[in-house]
LUMMI-45617 format. One record per residue (C-alpha): residue number from 1; residue in three letters; chain; z, y, x. Coordinates in steps of 0.05 Angstrom, whole numbers, plus 5000, padded with zeros to 4 digits. Example, Ala and Ser with C-alpha at 12.3 -4.5 7.8 and 13.67 -1.06 7.14 Angstrom:
REM residues 2
   k   r c    w    v    u
   1 ALA A 5156 4910 5246
   2 SER A 5143 4979 5273
REM end
This chain:
REM residues 372
   k   r c    w    v    u
   1 MET A 5259 5382 4729
   2 LYS A 5319 5360 4689
   3 ALA A 5389 5381 4713
   4 VAL A 5424 5333 4757
   5 ALA A 5499 5326 4748
   6 THR A 5540 5331 4799
   7 VAL A 5614 5339 4820
   8 ALA A 5638 5410 4825
   9 ILE A 5666 5435 4889
  10 GLN A 5734 5467 4872
  11 PRO A 5748 5524 4915
  12 ALA A 5824 5490 4924
  13 ALA A 5810 5427 4952
  14 GLU A 5751 5379 4988
  15 LEU A 5714 5341 4949
  16 THR A 5743 5264 4963
  17 ALA A 5693 5211 4999
  18 ALA A 5685 5176 4932
  19 GLN A 5661 5245 4903
  20 LYS A 5616 5263 4956
  21 ARG A 5578 5190 4957
  22 PHE A 5568 5208 4875
  23 ASN A 5533 5263 4891
  24 THR A 5489 5233 4947
  25 LEU A 5473 5176 4905
  26 LEU A 5455 5222 4845
  27 ALA A 5410 5271 4884
  28 ARG A 5374 5214 4921
  29 VAL A 5356 5182 4851
  30 SER A 5335 5250 4830
  31 ALA A 5289 5252 4898
  32 LEU A 5263 5186 4888
  33 SER A 5242 5207 4818
  34 ASP A 5204 5264 4839
  35 SER A 5167 5223 4880
  36 ILE A 5142 5173 4844
  37 ALA A 5123 5224 4788
  38 THR A 5084 5258 4843
  39 LEU A 5049 5193 4869
  40 GLU A 5031 5176 4803
  41 ALA A 4999 5238 4792
  42 LEU A 4960 5242 4847
  43 SER A 4938 5170 4840
  44 THR A 4913 5192 4768
  45 GLN A 4886 5251 4796
  46 HIS A 4843 5221 4853
  47 ARG A 4831 5148 4832
  48 SER A 4779 5155 4789
  49 SER A 4733 5210 4825
  50 HIS A 4742 5186 4883
  51 LEU A 4723 5114 4873
  52 THR A 4662 5138 4835
  53 ALA A 4635 5186 4886
  54 MET A 4649 5132 4944
  55 SER A 4619 5082 4891
  56 ALA A 4551 5126 4894
  57 LEU A 4552 5138 4966
  58 LYS A 4565 5059 4982
  59 SER A 4491 5050 4939
  60 GLN A 4456 5112 4980
  61 GLU A 4484 5063 5042
  62 ASP A 4455 5001 5019
  63 ALA A 4390 5034 4996
  64 ALA A 4386 5067 5075
  65 ARG A 4404 5000 5102
  66 LYS A 4353 4957 5064
  67 ASN A 4301 5012 5081
  68 LEU A 4310 5005 5147
  69 LEU A 4321 4937 5154
  70 LEU A 4247 4922 5112
  71 TYR A 4215 4975 5160
  72 LEU A 4243 4934 5220
  73 ASP A 4219 4871 5185
  74 GLY A 4145 4903 5188
  75 CYS A 4148 4924 5257
  76 LEU A 4172 4857 5286
  77 HIS A 4100 4828 5256
  78 GLN A 4061 4889 5264
  79 ALA A 4088 4933 5330
  80 ASP A 4069 4907 5405
  81 LEU A 4144 4890 5430
  82 ASN A 4166 4863 5487
  83 PRO A 4216 4805 5484
  84 LYS A 4277 4849 5499
  85 HIS A 4258 4894 5440
  86 ARG A 4238 4836 5390
  87 ARG A 4312 4813 5411
  88 SER A 4343 4878 5398
  89 ALA A 4302 4880 5337
  90 THR A 4330 4815 5308
  91 GLN A 4404 4828 5321
  92 ILE A 4400 4897 5282
  93 ILE A 4364 4856 5221
  94 LEU A 4417 4798 5223
  95 GLY A 4469 4852 5228
  96 LEU A 4437 4899 5161
  97 CYS A 4428 4825 5132
  98 GLU A 4502 4814 5134
  99 ALA A 4524 4879 5114
 100 LEU A 4481 4875 5049
 101 ALA A 4503 4802 5038
 102 HIS A 4547 4825 4975
 103 LYS A 4485 4851 4940
 104 ASN A 4450 4777 4925
 105 ASP A 4376 4809 4935
 106 GLY A 4327 4763 4952
 107 GLN A 4283 4806 4997
 108 VAL A 4351 4813 5044
 109 GLN A 4363 4738 5039
 110 ALA A 4291 4720 5054
 111 VAL A 4289 4764 5115
 112 PHE A 4359 4740 5139
 113 ASN A 4325 4654 5124
 114 GLN A 4264 4684 5174
 115 HIS A 4304 4712 5227
 116 HIS A 4369 4668 5225
 117 SER A 4357 4608 5269
 118 GLU A 4394 4545 5279
 119 GLU A 4405 4570 5347
 120 ASP A 4438 4634 5318
 121 ALA A 4475 4591 5272
 122 GLN A 4512 4554 5327
 123 ALA A 4516 4603 5370
 124 LEU A 4558 4634 5308
 125 ALA A 4593 4583 5293
 126 GLU A 4619 4572 5364
 127 GLU A 4644 4651 5364
 128 ALA A 4680 4626 5302
 129 ARG A 4717 4569 5336
 130 ALA A 4731 4606 5400
 131 GLY A 4763 4660 5360
 132 ALA A 4802 4610 5321
 133 GLU A 4826 4579 5380
 134 HIS A 4841 4646 5418
 135 ALA A 4887 4666 5350
 136 LYS A 4926 4597 5352
 137 ALA A 4934 4610 5420
 138 VAL A 4973 4675 5407
 139 PHE A 5017 4658 5349
 140 GLU A 5037 4584 5382
 141 ASP A 5069 4636 5445
 142 LEU A 5096 4675 5390
 143 PHE A 5127 4619 5350
 144 GLY A 5139 4580 5417
 145 LYS A 5106 4514 5377
 146 PRO A 5040 4500 5342
 147 LEU A 5015 4532 5284
 148 HIS A 5019 4491 5220
 149 GLY A 4948 4461 5196
 150 ALA A 4923 4497 5255
 151 ASP A 4871 4441 5266
 152 ASP A 4839 4453 5197
 153 LEU A 4829 4529 5212
 154 HIS A 4765 4548 5236
 155 THR A 4761 4624 5236
 156 ALA A 4800 4675 5270
 157 GLU A 4815 4702 5201
 158 ALA A 4844 4642 5173
 159 VAL A 4891 4630 5232
 160 PHE A 4914 4698 5229
 161 GLU A 4933 4692 5151
 162 ALA A 4970 4626 5161
 163 GLY A 5004 4656 5224
 164 LEU A 5023 4711 5176
 165 ARG A 5046 4674 5126
 166 GLN A 5088 4629 5173
 167 TYR A 5119 4683 5211
 168 ARG A 5140 4715 5135
 169 GLU A 5166 4647 5120
 170 GLN A 5203 4644 5182
 171 GLN A 5233 4716 5182
 172 GLN A 5253 4690 5102
 173 ARG A 5287 4627 5133
 174 LEU A 5326 4673 5184
 175 GLU A 5350 4722 5137
 176 ASP A 5381 4667 5088
 177 LYS A 5415 4635 5141
 178 ARG A 5441 4706 5160
 179 GLN A 5462 4717 5088
 180 ALA A 5492 4653 5083
 181 LYS A 5531 4656 5135
 182 LYS A 5557 4728 5117
 183 ALA A 5572 4692 5053
 184 LYS A 5617 4645 5082
 185 LYS A 5654 4703 5117
 186 LYS A 5673 4741 5071
 187 PRO A 5745 4732 5045
 188 ALA A 5757 4710 4973
 189 ALA A 5803 4775 4963
 190 ARG A 5732 4809 4981
 191 GLN A 5689 4776 4930
 192 LEU A 5751 4788 4876
 193 LYS A 5742 4855 4894
 194 ASP A 5669 4856 4891
 195 ALA A 5668 4824 4825
 196 GLN A 5715 4871 4792
 197 GLN A 5677 4932 4819
 198 LYS A 5611 4900 4779
 199 MET A 5657 4895 4718
 200 ASP A 5678 4966 4727
 201 ALA A 5613 4996 4739
 202 ASN A 5588 4955 4672
 203 THR A 5649 4979 4632
 204 ALA A 5631 5058 4670
 205 LEU A 5564 5047 4633
 206 ARG A 5584 5024 4564
 207 THR A 5631 5087 4563
 208 VAL A 5577 5134 4584
 209 TYR A 5536 5100 4532
 210 ARG A 5583 5096 4471
 211 GLN A 5597 5176 4479
 212 LEU A 5533 5193 4472
 213 ALA A 5518 5141 4415
 214 SER A 5578 5169 4374
 215 ALA A 5562 5241 4382
 216 LEU A 5484 5230 4358
 217 HIS A 5486 5181 4306
 218 PRO A 5419 5202 4272
 219 ASP A 5438 5171 4201
 220 ARG A 5503 5212 4195
 221 GLU A 5454 5275 4203
 222 PRO A 5443 5313 4141
 223 ASP A 5392 5367 4166
 224 GLU A 5315 5324 4176
 225 THR A 5300 5365 4232
 226 GLU A 5363 5349 4275
 227 ARG A 5357 5276 4252
 228 LEU A 5288 5270 4278
 229 ARG A 5318 5306 4353
 230 LYS A 5373 5265 4346
 231 THR A 5331 5201 4328
 232 ALA A 5281 5218 4397
 233 LEU A 5354 5228 4436
 234 MET A 5382 5164 4419
 235 SER A 5314 5127 4438
 236 GLU A 5320 5152 4503
 237 VAL A 5397 5137 4507
 238 ASN A 5385 5071 4493
 239 ALA A 5312 5066 4531
 240 ALA A 5364 5087 4591
 241 TYR A 5424 5038 4575
 242 ASP A 5377 4978 4573
 243 ARG A 5358 5003 4643
 244 LYS A 5423 5014 4670
 245 ASN A 5404 5077 4685
 246 LEU A 5469 5117 4695
 247 SER A 5434 5185 4724
 248 GLU A 5394 5187 4659
 249 LEU A 5456 5178 4614
 250 LEU A 5490 5234 4648
 251 LYS A 5434 5280 4646
 252 LEU A 5428 5272 4568
 253 GLN A 5503 5283 4566
 254 LEU A 5498 5345 4605
 255 GLN A 5434 5365 4554
 256 LEU A 5494 5349 4499
 257 ALA A 5539 5388 4536
 258 GLN A 5587 5330 4532
 259 ILE A 5611 5333 4610
 260 ASP A 5595 5388 4661
 261 SER A 5611 5386 4732
 262 ALA A 5687 5402 4722
 263 ALA A 5699 5349 4683
 264 LEU A 5658 5298 4726
 265 SER A 5705 5323 4788
 266 ARG A 5765 5297 4743
 267 ILE A 5744 5234 4746
 268 ALA A 5791 5179 4785
 269 ASP A 5758 5146 4852
 270 ASP A 5760 5089 4818
 271 LYS A 5716 5105 4771
 272 LEU A 5675 5144 4816
 273 ASN A 5668 5083 4857
 274 ALA A 5645 5036 4798
 275 MET A 5589 5092 4782
 276 CYS A 5563 5096 4853
 277 LEU A 5548 5018 4848
 278 LEU A 5511 5028 4790
 279 LEU A 5476 5083 4824
 280 LYS A 5457 5048 4884
 281 GLU A 5429 4993 4849
 282 GLN A 5382 5054 4819
 283 VAL A 5368 5076 4886
 284 GLU A 5342 5007 4907
 285 ALA A 5301 4999 4856
 286 LEU A 5272 5063 4854
 287 GLU A 5258 5053 4928
 288 GLU A 5216 4990 4904
 289 ASP A 5181 5026 4854
 290 GLU A 5168 5086 4907
 291 ALA A 5143 5032 4955
 292 GLN A 5093 4990 4908
 293 ALA A 5065 5069 4882
 294 GLN A 5051 5088 4960
 295 PHE A 5023 5019 4971
 296 GLU A 4979 5023 4910
 297 ILE A 4955 5093 4934
 298 ARG A 4938 5064 5006
 299 HIS A 4912 5003 4970
 300 TYR A 4865 5032 4921
 301 LEU A 4840 5093 4960
 302 GLY A 4833 5059 5027
 303 VAL A 4885 5110 5058
 304 ASN A 4923 5059 5096
 305 ASP A 4930 5090 5157
 306 LEU A 4961 5149 5120
 307 ASP A 5026 5156 5142
 308 HIS A 5058 5204 5099
 309 ILE A 5028 5212 5027
 310 SER A 5032 5282 4996
 311 ALA A 4979 5323 4958
 312 GLU A 4949 5358 5024
 313 SER A 4952 5296 5071
 314 LEU A 4915 5257 5012
 315 ALA A 4866 5309 4998
 316 ARG A 4844 5315 5066
 317 ALA A 4842 5234 5084
 318 LEU A 4796 5228 5015
 319 ALA A 4754 5288 5036
 320 ILE A 4746 5255 5109
 321 GLN A 4729 5181 5087
 322 LEU A 4677 5217 5038
 323 ARG A 4654 5251 5103
 324 ASP A 4648 5199 5143
 325 LYS A 4613 5157 5089
 326 GLU A 4560 5213 5075
 327 HIS A 4552 5211 5158
 328 GLU A 4534 5135 5155
 329 VAL A 4481 5150 5096
 330 ASP A 4453 5196 5150
 331 THR A 4455 5164 5197
 332 LEU A 4413 5101 5169
 333 GLU A 4364 5152 5137
 334 ARG A 4358 5194 5203
 335 ASP A 4340 5127 5241
 336 LEU A 4292 5106 5198
 337 ARG A 4250 5174 5205
 338 ARG A 4258 5171 5273
 339 ILE A 4228 5108 5286
 340 GLN A 4168 5114 5248
 341 SER A 4121 5117 5323
 342 GLU A 4118 5056 5364
 343 ALA A 4143 5093 5421
 344 GLU A 4199 5118 5387
 345 LEU A 4224 5058 5365
 346 LYS A 4222 5027 5433
 347 ARG A 4266 5080 5457
 348 TRP A 4314 5074 5393
 349 LEU A 4313 4996 5399
 350 LYS A 4335 4999 5480
 351 GLU A 4385 5053 5458
 352 GLN A 4412 5009 5411
 353 ALA A 4417 4946 5458
 354 GLN A 4452 4990 5503
 355 LEU A 4507 5007 5454
 356 ALA A 4511 4938 5431
 357 LYS A 4529 4925 5498
 358 GLU A 4577 4970 5504
 359 ALA A 4619 4955 5440
 360 ARG A 4626 4882 5463
 361 ALA A 4654 4911 5531
 362 GLU A 4701 4959 5496
 363 LEU A 4727 4895 5456
 364 THR A 4728 4850 5516
 365 ASP A 4779 4895 5556
 366 LEU A 4821 4908 5491
 367 ASP A 4827 4834 5485
 368 ARG A 4849 4832 5559
 369 LEU A 4898 4891 5552
 370 LEU A 4926 4856 5491
 371 TYR A 4932 4788 5512
 372 ARG A 4932 4795 5593
REM end
C-alpha cells in the first residue's frame, strides 16, 4: 500500500480543525481506494469460476426436470391414477414446463400444449389480474392517488415496476424542491464564499501539479534510465491531475520527497480548506465507485442478501449457493428414482399436493400480515 500524506501532530500544539478534517478526508480516500481494489479483486477471482460452476449445475437441473417431466407425462397415460392424483401430476407437469420455458425445447412445449387447457389459461389470466389489482391498491394507498397508466398494467410485476418508477420520480421531485428551496435561502455572501473556495481548490491543485512537473521534467534528464522513470511518473501525475485526484498528487510528492508531514502541517488553514474541498469531491466519487463495485458483485454473482462483502463472507455465500443448487438437482433426481413404482408415485403425488396447499396457505398468511 502506498504511503498516505498526513499532517504531523506537533508536540507543542493541537491540530487545527482544518488539519483534522484534511487528515480525515485523506484517510477516507485511502480506505475507499483499498476497498474498491479489494472488491475488484474478489470479482475477478470468483466471477468466471462461480458462474461456470453454476451454469453446469443449472444444465444438470434442467436435464433432471425434463426427465421428471417426461416420466410424469408417461404415467398419466399408463398408470391407474384417481382424479386427485391426476390433478396433482398435471400441476407439477405445468410447473416443470414453466421452469424449462427458457430452453425452447420442442418436447417440453408439446407436453405443455397437451396439459395446458383453455380453462387453465383463463385461471392464470384471472390470477394475474387479481395480483395486478392488489398491487395497484397497495401503491395507490402509498401515493394517496391512482397510479399513472394503471389501466394498461395487467400483472403484479408490471404494476410493481411502474409503482417503483413513480416512487423514484416523486422522491426526485421532492429532492429537487428541497435543493431549490435551499438555494434560494443561501445568501449571496455564502455563494461568493463557495465560489472562492472552489477557485482556491483549483489553485491548490494546479500548484501541486506544477511543483511535480517542474521536479520531473523528463526531457531535461540526460540519463536514459532516469528519463524513463520520470516519464512514467509524469504520466501518473498527468492522469491524477486530469482526475483532480489531490491525494494521488500528494502521494507522488511524498515519493519524490518534495513534501513531508511536517511541511503539510505548516500550510495555512485557508489553503487546507481548499484542499479539503477537492478531497471531499474525491471521496464522493470513490463512494459511488465502491457502491457500483458492490452492486456488480451482488448482481452478477447472485448474492443480493449479502450485507457486507468480504473475502470470507463472499466465499461462504457462493459455497451456499452451489450447495443449494446441488441439493435441488439431487432432489429432482431422487424424486424420479423414488416414483418408479405406481404405489410410490401415488404417495409422492399426495405429498406434493399437500406441500402445494401448505405453500399457498403461507403466502395467504404473509399477504394478510403485510397488508392488513
